C-alpha positions as CSV (number, residue, x, y, z in Angstrom):
1,M,79.1,61.4,106.4
2,D,78.4,63.5,109.5
3,Y,80.7,61.4,111.6
4,D,83.0,58.4,111.1
5,C,81.4,56.5,114.0
6,I,78.3,56.9,116.1
7,I,78.4,55.3,119.6
8,I,75.1,54.6,121.3
9,G,75.3,54.7,125.1
10,G,77.5,56.4,127.6
11,G,78.3,53.5,129.9
12,H,81.6,51.7,130.3
13,A,81.5,50.1,126.8
14,G,80.5,53.4,125.2
15,I,83.2,55.4,127.0
16,E,86.0,53.1,125.8
17,A,84.6,52.7,122.2
18,S,84.3,56.5,121.9
19,L,87.8,57.3,123.1
20,A,89.4,54.6,121.0
21,V,87.7,55.9,117.8
22,A,88.8,59.5,118.5
23,R,92.3,58.7,119.7
24,L,92.9,56.8,116.5
25,G,92.1,60.0,114.5
26,Y,88.4,59.5,113.5
27,T,85.4,61.6,114.4
28,G,83.0,60.1,116.9
29,L,79.5,61.1,118.2
30,L,78.5,59.6,121.5
31,I,74.7,59.7,121.8
32,T,73.5,59.3,125.4
33,Q,70.1,59.9,127.0
34,N,71.7,62.0,129.8
35,P,75.3,63.2,129.7
36,D,75.2,63.7,133.5
37,N,75.0,59.9,133.9
38,I,78.0,59.0,131.7
39,G,80.1,56.4,133.4
40,A,77.5,55.6,136.1
41,L,78.3,52.7,138.4
42,S,74.8,51.3,138.2
43,C,75.3,48.5,140.6
44,N,78.0,48.0,143.1
45,P,80.6,50.8,143.8
46,A,83.5,48.5,143.1
47,M,85.9,47.9,140.2
48,G,88.0,44.8,139.5
49,G,88.1,41.5,141.4
50,L,88.9,38.0,140.3
51,S,89.6,38.1,136.5
52,K,87.8,41.5,136.4
53,G,90.9,43.2,137.8
54,N,92.9,41.5,135.1
55,I,90.5,42.9,132.5
56,I,90.9,46.5,133.7
57,R,94.7,46.1,133.4
58,E,94.3,44.7,129.9
59,V,92.1,47.7,129.0
60,D,94.8,50.0,130.3
61,A,97.5,48.1,128.5
62,L,95.6,48.5,125.2
63,G,95.4,52.3,125.7
64,G,91.9,52.4,127.3
65,E,90.7,54.6,130.1
66,M,89.1,52.4,132.8
67,G,92.3,51.9,134.8
68,K,93.0,55.6,135.1
69,L,89.4,56.3,136.1
70,T,89.6,53.6,138.7
71,D,92.8,55.0,140.1
72,R,91.3,58.5,140.4
73,S,88.2,57.3,142.3
74,M,89.7,54.6,144.5
75,I,88.6,54.7,148.2
76,Q,89.7,51.1,149.1
77,Y,92.3,48.7,147.6
78,R,92.6,45.0,148.1
79,V,94.2,42.1,146.3
80,L,91.9,39.1,146.4
81,N,93.1,35.5,146.9
82,R,96.4,36.6,148.5
83,S,96.7,33.2,150.0
84,R,96.4,31.4,146.7
85,G,98.6,31.3,143.6
86,P,99.2,34.3,141.4
87,A,97.1,32.9,138.5
88,V,93.9,33.6,140.6
89,Q,94.9,36.8,142.4
90,A,93.5,40.1,141.3
91,P,93.1,43.7,142.5
92,R,89.7,45.1,143.5
93,V,88.8,48.5,144.7
94,Q,85.9,50.4,146.1
95,A,85.3,53.5,144.0
96,D,83.7,56.8,144.7
97,K,80.8,56.8,142.2
98,R,80.6,60.5,141.7
99,V,84.4,60.9,141.2
100,Y,84.4,58.1,138.7
101,Q,81.6,59.6,136.7
102,A,83.1,63.1,136.7
103,A,86.5,61.7,135.6
104,A,84.9,59.7,132.8
105,R,83.0,62.7,131.4
106,S,86.0,64.9,131.7
107,A,88.1,62.4,129.7
108,L,85.4,62.3,126.9
109,E,85.0,66.1,126.8
110,A,88.8,66.6,126.6
111,Q,89.2,64.2,123.7
112,K,89.7,65.9,120.3
113,G,87.4,64.6,117.6
114,L,84.7,63.4,120.0
115,T,81.3,65.0,120.4
116,I,78.6,64.2,123.1
117,F,75.0,64.5,122.1
118,M,71.9,64.1,124.3
119,D,69.1,62.1,122.6
120,T,67.8,58.5,122.2
121,V,68.6,56.4,119.2
122,V,65.4,54.6,118.0
123,D,66.4,53.2,114.6
124,L,69.3,52.6,112.3
125,I,69.9,54.0,108.8
126,V,70.5,50.9,106.6
127,E,71.8,50.9,103.0
128,E,70.3,47.8,101.4
129,D,72.4,48.1,98.2
130,S,75.6,46.2,98.9
131,Q,77.2,46.7,95.5
132,R,79.8,49.0,97.0
133,T,81.3,46.3,99.2
134,G,80.2,43.2,97.4
135,S,79.6,41.5,100.7
136,G,76.1,40.5,100.0
137,I,74.8,42.1,103.2
138,A,73.4,45.5,104.0
139,N,75.5,48.3,105.4
140,V,74.8,50.6,108.4
141,R,74.9,54.3,107.4
142,G,73.8,56.1,110.6
143,V,71.0,56.4,113.1
144,I,67.6,58.0,113.7
145,T,66.9,59.6,117.1
146,R,63.7,60.1,119.0
147,R,63.7,63.8,118.3
148,G,63.9,63.1,114.6
149,H,67.6,63.6,113.8
150,K,69.0,61.5,111.0
151,I,72.8,61.4,111.6
152,S,75.0,59.6,109.1
153,S,78.2,57.7,109.8
154,S,80.4,55.0,108.3
155,T,80.1,52.8,111.4
156,V,77.8,52.4,114.5
157,I,78.6,50.9,117.9
158,L,75.7,49.8,120.1
159,A,76.5,50.0,123.8
160,A,73.1,50.5,125.3
161,G,73.6,48.5,128.5
162,T,70.3,47.6,130.3
163,F,68.4,50.5,128.7
164,M,67.3,49.0,125.4
165,E,63.5,48.3,126.0
166,G,64.4,48.1,129.7
167,K,61.8,47.6,132.4
168,I,62.5,47.7,136.2
169,F,60.6,45.6,138.8
170,I,60.1,46.3,142.5
171,G,57.4,43.8,143.8
172,E,54.1,44.7,142.1
173,Y,55.6,47.9,140.6
174,D,57.2,48.1,137.2
175,A,58.2,50.9,134.9
176,P,59.9,51.3,131.5
177,Q,63.3,52.3,132.9
178,G,66.9,51.2,132.4
179,R,68.0,52.3,135.9
180,L,65.8,53.4,138.8
181,G,64.6,56.9,137.9
182,E,66.0,56.8,134.3
183,E,63.7,56.2,131.4
184,A,64.4,53.2,129.1
185,A,65.6,53.6,125.5
186,L,62.4,52.5,123.7
187,G,62.2,51.7,119.9
188,L,65.6,50.5,119.0
189,G,65.1,46.9,120.2
190,Q,61.9,46.7,118.3
191,N,63.5,48.0,115.1
192,L,66.5,45.6,115.5
193,R,63.9,42.8,115.6
194,R,62.3,44.2,112.4
195,I,65.7,44.3,110.7
196,G,66.2,40.6,111.6
197,F,68.5,40.6,114.5
198,P,68.1,37.8,117.0
199,V,67.1,39.8,120.1
200,G,66.3,38.2,123.5
201,R,65.7,39.3,127.1
202,L,68.0,39.1,130.1
203,K,67.6,40.1,133.7
204,T,69.9,41.7,136.2
205,G,69.3,43.2,139.6
206,T,70.7,45.4,142.4
207,P,70.2,45.6,146.2
208,A,68.8,48.4,148.3
209,R,71.1,51.2,149.5
210,I,70.7,52.5,153.1
211,A,71.9,55.5,155.1
212,G,75.3,54.7,156.6
213,D,74.6,56.7,159.8
214,S,71.7,54.3,160.5
215,I,74.0,51.3,160.9
216,D,75.3,49.9,164.2
217,Y,78.9,49.3,163.1
218,S,79.9,48.1,166.6
219,V,78.5,44.6,165.9
220,L,79.9,44.3,162.4
221,E,83.1,42.8,161.1
222,K,85.4,45.5,159.8
223,Q,87.2,44.9,156.4
224,E,90.2,47.2,156.0
225,G,91.9,47.8,152.7
226,E,95.6,47.4,151.8
227,V,98.2,50.0,150.8
228,P,96.7,51.3,147.5
229,A,98.4,50.4,144.2
230,P,97.5,51.7,140.8
231,F,95.6,49.8,138.0
232,S,97.2,51.9,135.3
233,F,100.6,51.0,133.9
234,D,101.0,54.7,132.9
235,V,102.3,55.6,136.4
236,N,105.2,54.5,138.6
237,P,103.7,52.3,141.3
238,D,106.5,53.1,143.7
239,T,105.8,56.8,143.7
240,W,102.0,56.8,143.1
241,N,99.7,57.8,145.9
242,A,95.9,57.3,145.9
243,P,94.3,60.8,145.5
244,L,91.4,60.1,147.9
245,P,91.1,59.0,151.5
246,Q,90.6,55.3,152.1
247,L,87.5,53.8,153.7
248,P,86.8,50.4,155.3
249,C,84.0,48.0,154.3
250,W,82.0,46.0,156.7
251,V,80.5,42.4,156.9
252,T,77.4,41.1,158.4
253,Y,75.1,38.1,157.7
254,T,71.5,37.2,157.0
255,C,69.8,34.9,159.6
256,P,66.9,32.4,159.8
257,A,64.5,35.3,160.5
258,T,65.7,37.0,157.3
259,H,65.0,33.9,155.3
260,E,61.6,33.4,156.9
261,I,60.5,36.9,155.9
262,I,61.6,36.3,152.3
263,R,59.8,32.9,152.1
264,R,56.6,34.3,153.5
265,N,56.6,37.0,150.7
266,I,58.1,35.0,147.8
267,H,54.8,35.1,145.9
268,R,55.2,38.9,145.7
269,S,58.5,38.7,143.8
270,P,58.1,39.3,140.1
271,L,61.0,36.8,139.6
272,F,58.7,34.0,140.9
273,S,55.3,35.3,139.7
274,G,56.4,35.2,136.0
275,K,56.3,39.0,135.3
276,I,60.0,39.1,134.5
277,E,60.8,37.7,131.0
278,G,64.6,37.7,131.0
279,T,66.9,35.1,132.3
280,G,69.1,36.1,135.3
281,A,72.6,35.1,136.2
282,R,73.1,31.8,138.1
283,Y,76.4,33.1,139.6
284,C,74.9,36.3,141.1
285,P,71.4,35.3,142.3
286,S,69.0,37.6,144.2
287,I,68.6,37.0,147.9
288,E,65.2,35.4,147.2
289,D,66.9,33.1,144.7
290,K,69.5,32.1,147.3
291,V,67.0,31.4,150.0
292,T,64.9,29.3,147.7
293,R,67.8,27.4,146.1
294,F,69.8,26.8,149.3
295,P,67.2,26.1,152.0
296,E,69.8,24.4,154.1
297,R,71.9,27.6,154.5
298,E,71.3,29.4,157.7
299,R,73.0,32.6,156.7
300,H,74.5,34.5,153.7
301,H,77.2,37.2,153.6
302,V,76.2,40.8,153.3
303,F,79.1,43.2,152.4
304,I,78.5,46.8,153.3
305,E,80.3,49.0,150.8
306,P,80.6,52.8,150.7
307,E,79.2,54.5,147.7
308,G,81.7,57.4,148.0
309,L,83.1,60.1,150.1
310,Y,80.3,62.5,149.1
311,T,77.6,60.5,150.9
312,S,77.0,58.2,153.9
313,E,74.9,56.0,151.6
314,V,76.1,52.4,151.5
315,Y,75.6,49.4,149.2
316,L,74.4,46.1,150.6
317,N,76.3,43.6,148.4
318,G,74.7,40.2,148.6
319,L,71.1,41.4,148.9
320,S,70.1,41.9,145.2
321,T,66.3,41.7,145.0
322,S,63.1,42.5,143.3
323,L,60.8,42.1,146.3
324,P,58.4,44.9,147.3
325,E,59.9,47.8,149.3
326,D,58.1,46.9,152.6
327,V,59.5,43.3,152.4
328,Q,63.0,44.7,151.7
329,A,62.7,46.9,154.8
330,D,61.5,44.0,156.9
331,Y,64.3,41.5,156.0
332,I,67.0,44.2,156.1
333,H,65.9,45.1,159.7
334,S,66.3,41.4,160.7
335,I,70.0,41.5,159.9
336,R,72.5,42.2,162.7
337,G,73.7,45.8,162.8
338,L,70.9,46.9,160.4
339,E,68.0,46.8,162.8
340,K,67.4,50.6,162.4
341,A,68.6,50.9,158.8
342,V,67.0,53.7,156.8
343,L,66.4,52.7,153.2
344,V,67.5,55.4,150.7
345,R,66.9,53.4,147.5
346,P,65.1,50.1,147.0
347,G,66.6,47.1,145.3
348,Y,65.1,46.2,141.9
349,A,65.4,43.9,138.9
350,V,65.8,45.2,135.4
351,D,64.7,43.3,132.2
352,Y,66.3,44.4,128.9
353,D,66.9,43.5,125.3
354,Y,70.2,41.9,124.1
355,I,71.6,40.7,120.8
356,D,72.5,37.0,120.6
357,P,76.4,37.3,120.5
358,L,76.5,34.3,118.1
359,D,75.3,36.9,115.5
360,L,78.7,38.7,115.9
361,Y,82.1,38.1,114.5
362,P,85.0,38.0,117.0
363,S,85.7,41.6,115.9
364,L,82.2,42.3,117.5
365,E,80.9,43.4,114.1
366,S,77.5,42.1,113.1
367,K,77.3,39.2,110.6
368,R,74.1,40.6,109.1
369,L,74.8,44.4,109.0
370,S,78.2,45.6,107.8
371,G,79.8,48.4,109.9
372,F,77.5,47.7,112.9
373,F,79.3,46.7,116.1
374,S,77.9,45.8,119.5
375,A,79.6,45.8,122.9
376,G,78.8,45.2,126.6
377,Q,75.6,44.1,128.2
378,T,73.9,44.5,124.8
379,N,75.9,41.4,123.9
380,G,74.7,39.4,126.9
381,S,77.6,40.0,129.2
382,S,77.5,41.6,132.7
383,G,79.9,43.7,134.6
384,Y,81.6,47.1,134.1
385,E,84.9,45.5,133.2
386,E,83.6,43.1,130.6
387,A,81.7,46.0,129.0
388,A,84.8,48.2,128.9
389,A,86.9,45.6,127.3
390,Q,84.3,44.9,124.6
391,G,83.8,48.6,124.0
392,L,87.5,49.1,123.5
393,V,87.7,46.2,121.0
394,A,84.6,47.4,119.2
395,G,86.0,50.9,118.9
396,I,89.4,49.7,117.6
397,N,87.7,47.4,115.1
398,A,85.3,50.1,113.8
399,V,88.4,52.1,113.0
400,Q,90.2,49.0,111.5
401,K,87.1,48.6,109.2
402,M,87.3,52.2,108.1
403,R,91.1,51.8,107.5
404,R,90.3,48.6,105.6
405,E,92.7,46.7,107.8
406,P,92.3,43.4,109.6
407,P,90.4,43.5,112.9
408,L,92.0,43.1,116.3
409,I,91.2,39.7,117.5
410,L,92.8,38.7,120.8
411,G,93.6,35.0,121.4
412,R,92.5,33.0,124.5
413,A,96.1,32.7,125.5
414,E,96.7,36.4,125.0
415,A,94.1,38.1,127.2
416,Y,91.1,37.5,129.4
417,T,89.5,39.9,126.9
418,G,90.1,37.3,124.2
419,V,88.5,34.6,126.3
420,L,85.5,36.8,127.0
421,I,84.8,37.7,123.3
422,D,85.6,34.2,122.0
423,D,83.2,32.7,124.6
424,L,80.4,35.1,123.6
425,T,80.8,34.8,119.8
426,T,81.5,31.1,119.7
427,L,79.4,29.7,122.5
428,G,76.7,32.4,122.8
429,T,74.9,32.9,126.1
430,K,71.4,32.5,127.4
431,E,72.1,34.3,130.7
432,P,74.3,37.3,131.7
433,Y,77.9,36.2,131.0
434,R,80.5,37.0,133.7
435,M,84.2,36.4,133.4
436,F,85.8,33.9,135.9
437,T,89.4,32.8,136.1
438,S,88.2,29.2,135.6
439,R,87.0,30.2,132.0
440,A,90.7,30.9,131.0
441,E,92.7,27.8,130.1
442,H,96.0,29.9,130.3
443,R,95.3,32.0,133.3
444,L,98.9,31.7,134.6
445,V,100.2,33.7,131.7
446,L,97.2,36.1,131.9
447,R,98.2,37.4,135.3
448,H,97.2,41.0,136.0
449,D,100.8,42.1,136.4
450,S,101.8,41.0,132.9
451,A,99.0,42.8,130.9
452,D,101.3,45.6,129.7
453,T,104.0,43.3,128.2
454,R,101.3,41.1,126.7
455,L,99.1,43.7,125.1
456,S,100.8,47.1,124.8
457,P,102.8,46.1,121.7
458,R,99.4,45.5,120.0
459,A,98.2,48.9,121.1
460,R,101.5,50.5,119.8
461,E,100.9,48.9,116.4
462,L,97.3,50.3,116.3
463,G,98.4,53.8,117.4
464,L,96.9,53.8,120.9
465,I,100.2,54.0,122.8
466,G,102.3,57.1,122.5
467,E,106.1,57.4,122.3
468,E,106.7,58.3,125.9
469,R,104.7,55.4,127.3
470,W,106.3,53.0,124.8
471,E,109.7,54.0,125.9
472,R,108.8,53.4,129.5
473,L,107.6,49.9,128.6
474,Q,110.8,49.2,126.7
475,K,112.8,50.2,129.8
476,K,110.7,48.0,131.9
477,I,111.2,45.0,129.6
478,R,114.9,45.5,129.7
479,G,114.8,45.8,133.4
480,L,112.8,42.6,133.8
481,E,115.4,40.8,131.7
482,E,118.3,42.1,133.8
483,I,116.5,41.2,137.1
484,E,115.8,37.7,135.9
485,E,119.4,37.2,134.9
486,L,120.5,38.3,138.4
487,L,117.9,36.1,140.1
488,K,118.9,33.1,138.0
489,K,122.5,33.5,139.0
490,R,121.6,33.6,142.7
491,K,119.4,30.5,142.4
492,V,116.1,31.8,143.7
493,T,114.1,29.3,145.8
494,V,110.5,29.0,146.8
495,K,111.5,30.3,150.2
496,D,112.6,33.6,148.7
497,V,109.0,35.0,148.6
498,P,108.5,38.5,147.1
499,E,108.1,40.1,150.6
500,N,111.7,39.0,151.4
501,I,113.2,39.7,148.1
502,F,115.0,42.9,149.1
503,A,116.6,41.2,152.1
504,A,117.6,38.2,150.0
505,F,119.0,40.3,147.2
506,P,120.1,43.8,148.4
507,E,121.7,44.6,145.0
508,L,118.2,44.7,143.5
509,S,116.9,47.5,145.8
510,A,117.3,50.1,143.0
511,W,114.6,48.4,140.9
512,P,110.9,49.1,141.3
513,R,109.3,46.5,143.6
514,E,106.6,45.7,141.0
515,W,109.3,44.7,138.5
516,L,111.0,42.5,141.1
517,E,107.8,40.7,142.1
518,R,106.9,40.2,138.4
519,A,110.4,38.7,137.6
520,F,110.3,36.5,140.7
521,L,107.0,35.0,139.7
522,D,108.1,34.5,136.1
523,I,111.1,32.5,137.3
524,K,109.2,30.6,140.0
525,Y,106.6,29.4,137.5
526,A,108.8,29.2,134.4
527,G,108.1,25.5,133.9
528,Y,104.3,25.9,134.1
529,I,104.5,29.0,131.9
530,A,106.5,27.2,129.3
531,K,103.9,24.4,129.3
532,E,101.1,26.8,128.8
533,N,103.0,28.6,126.0
534,R,103.4,25.3,124.2
535,A,99.6,24.6,124.5
536,A,98.9,28.2,123.4
537,A,101.1,27.7,120.3
538,K,99.1,24.6,119.3
539,L,95.9,26.7,119.7
540,A,97.4,29.5,117.7
541,K,98.1,27.1,114.8
542,M,94.5,26.1,114.6
543,D,93.4,29.7,114.9
544,A,95.7,30.6,112.0
545,V,93.8,28.3,109.6
546,K,91.0,30.4,108.1
547,I,87.7,29.0,106.9
548,P,86.4,30.4,103.6
549,S,83.6,32.9,104.4
550,G,81.3,31.4,101.8
551,L,81.7,27.8,102.7
552,E,78.4,26.0,102.3
553,Y,78.4,23.6,105.3
554,S,75.1,22.0,104.3
555,S,76.7,20.6,101.2
556,V,79.9,19.3,102.8
557,T,79.8,15.5,102.6
558,G,80.9,13.8,105.8
559,L,80.0,16.5,108.3
560,S,77.5,15.3,111.0
561,A,74.0,16.9,111.0
562,E,74.7,18.5,114.4
563,A,78.0,20.0,113.1
564,K,76.3,21.4,110.0
565,E,73.6,23.0,112.1
566,K,76.0,24.6,114.6
567,L,78.6,25.7,112.0
568,I,75.9,27.4,110.0
569,K,74.7,29.2,113.1
570,V,78.2,30.3,114.4
571,R,80.0,30.7,111.0
572,P,83.4,30.4,112.6
573,L,86.3,32.3,111.0
574,T,89.0,29.8,111.9
575,I,89.5,26.1,112.5
576,G,90.3,26.9,116.1
577,Q,87.0,28.7,116.6
578,A,85.2,25.8,115.0
579,A,86.8,23.3,117.4
580,R,85.6,25.3,120.4
581,I,81.9,25.0,119.4
582,P,80.2,22.5,121.7
583,G,79.1,19.4,119.8
584,I,81.7,19.6,117.0
585,R,83.5,16.3,116.8
586,Q,87.2,15.7,116.1
587,G,86.2,14.1,112.8
588,D,84.3,17.2,111.7
589,I,87.4,19.3,112.5
590,A,89.7,17.0,110.5
591,L,87.4,17.2,107.5
592,L,87.3,21.0,107.7
593,M,91.1,21.1,107.9
594,I,91.3,19.1,104.7
595,L,88.8,21.4,103.0
596,C,90.6,24.6,104.1
597,R,94.1,23.2,103.0
598,D,92.7,22.3,99.6
599,K,91.5,25.8,99.2
600,N,94.9,27.1,100.4
601,V,93.2,29.4,102.9
602,R,95.6,30.6,105.6
C-alpha cells in the first residue's frame, strides 16, 4: 500500500481525520484540490454557538485540533444564553478567517506521517474479491485522481464538503463550483452512484459580503464581546490570553422595503424557479425563503460580522440568498446603515452530492464498501463543528479498523458527537442536518465545561492524549473532588452564584475559577444529573445488546411489515439503535430482544 489511509478533502472533517490517522501512528495522504484553501471558513466567520460550542470542546477533549485553531484565530468571544440554564449555554467566537486557515495548514504540515497532495479524486479502487475478510462485501483499496494517479491505501475517508458535483447559483447564473471561484470536484459522485451508493442532492447558501468602510455604523446596534476564554482544555484558562485584538459585531434589520424588493424579484431566484435540485435547511432559510414563509414579519435580524483583522470586509449573517446580484444590491441598500454598502462578493446557493447516512454504520464506515468512511457535509450534515466531529471519529475508526479493534462509538448520553452520528446513521436526513441542544436528551450532562472529563479518558485509551495532558486532567479531577467536598460542607445555596463564589468561600481562591464554576454547577444540579445518569444507564443497557449482523429480518415471524422494511434499511447494530428508528414498535423491540438473547449476542 502507498498509504494506510487516504483522506479526500481539506475542510474541517478532512483536517481532523488526517491528524487523527497520523497521530495514531499511521500514514495518511490528504488529497485536496487546493492546499491554499485548507480549513477555509466557507460561510460565516464564526465558530461554536449553541451545541456547536459543545462539539468543539468535545473534539478538543478527544485530541482533535479545532479548539486550538479557534483559540488562535479568535477576534470576539461570547457565551450564548447567559441568562438561561447551563445545559443550553455555549461559547461562540468570531474568527479571523485567514489566521484560522494558516493555523490549520501549519498543523497538518507539522504532523509526522501526513502528506498533502494537490489533485482531485474521481473514482475509488475497489477490490471485488472479499475472500480475505469474509465479509461478503467489496473492499476499498485506494483512489484514482483526475490526473491519472492510482494511489493505494487500506482505508479511504471521504470528506468532500459541498464540492462533490457541486454547482453554485446566483440568479440566472450557475457554474460547476463548490465555493464561489473554486471548481467543483466532478466525477466522484457519478462513480459512487455507479458503485451503488445512495447519493442525493442537498443545498446550502451564503450571504453577500460587503466593504466594512461603506457602512454607517452610527445607526447600528453595537455588539461587544466578553473577556475571551479558550476552547481548548490544553491550556490554563486563568492565564491564557487571546493572541489577537478583539472586534465588535453590529446588528441591523431588514424592513418592509427590503421585503418588497425581494417579492418583486422572487421569480428570478433559482430556489423558486426549480433550477436547484437539492433540499435546503429549514432552520437556516435564505432571506427570500424567510420573506415568503413569514409574510407577517416586518423585519428580520441582520448580524454584521467581521471576516478578520486583515480586511474590512464583513459578513451579513441572516441574508443568505441565491437572488441575482442586482437584486442583492437593491435589498441590501434598503437596510438601515447599509444604504451605501459596496458589495465585495455576492451571496449564492450551492447544490451538491451527499451520501445517505443510513448507508453508514455508527463508526461512519460504509455498509457496502469495507474500509470506506465518510464524514461531514458528505453525510448530509451542515456546519464546521459537525464536520470536524465526524472527521475525528472517522479518522479514529479508520485506524481502529486497521488495528482490527472495535470502533469508537460514542453514546447519546456521552457526547453531542454521539447524538449527531446516531441521528444521522439511525434516522437519516433529507435536508442538511444541524445540531441543536434540543436534539440531546441528556444535555445537562453534555455541558461544554465537562467535555474533558467525559471524553479525554476515551482519547487516552486510543492514544490521542499524551502523558503531560493526561496528568493535568488527573490533577483537575482530584481538584474538582476536593472543591466539591468543601462546598458540600459549607452548604452551597442557589444564591451562591459562581460570580460570588470567591467572596462566599475565600478559602477556594487558590483554585482555578473554571474548576470552581464547574464544581458549583455539578453540586447545584446534582439531583437532575443523577436522574439523567439513571436514564442514560437504561439506554446503555439496550445499546449493549448487539444484533447479529446477518439477521434476516424478512424471515422473522412477528415483526410488523413496517419494522422489517426499516430494519433492513438501517441494519442497526444494537437493540438501542433499533429502538430509536421511527416506526419501530415496542413489540418489535421485545421480539428482537428475545432473538438476541437466544443467540447469546452481547
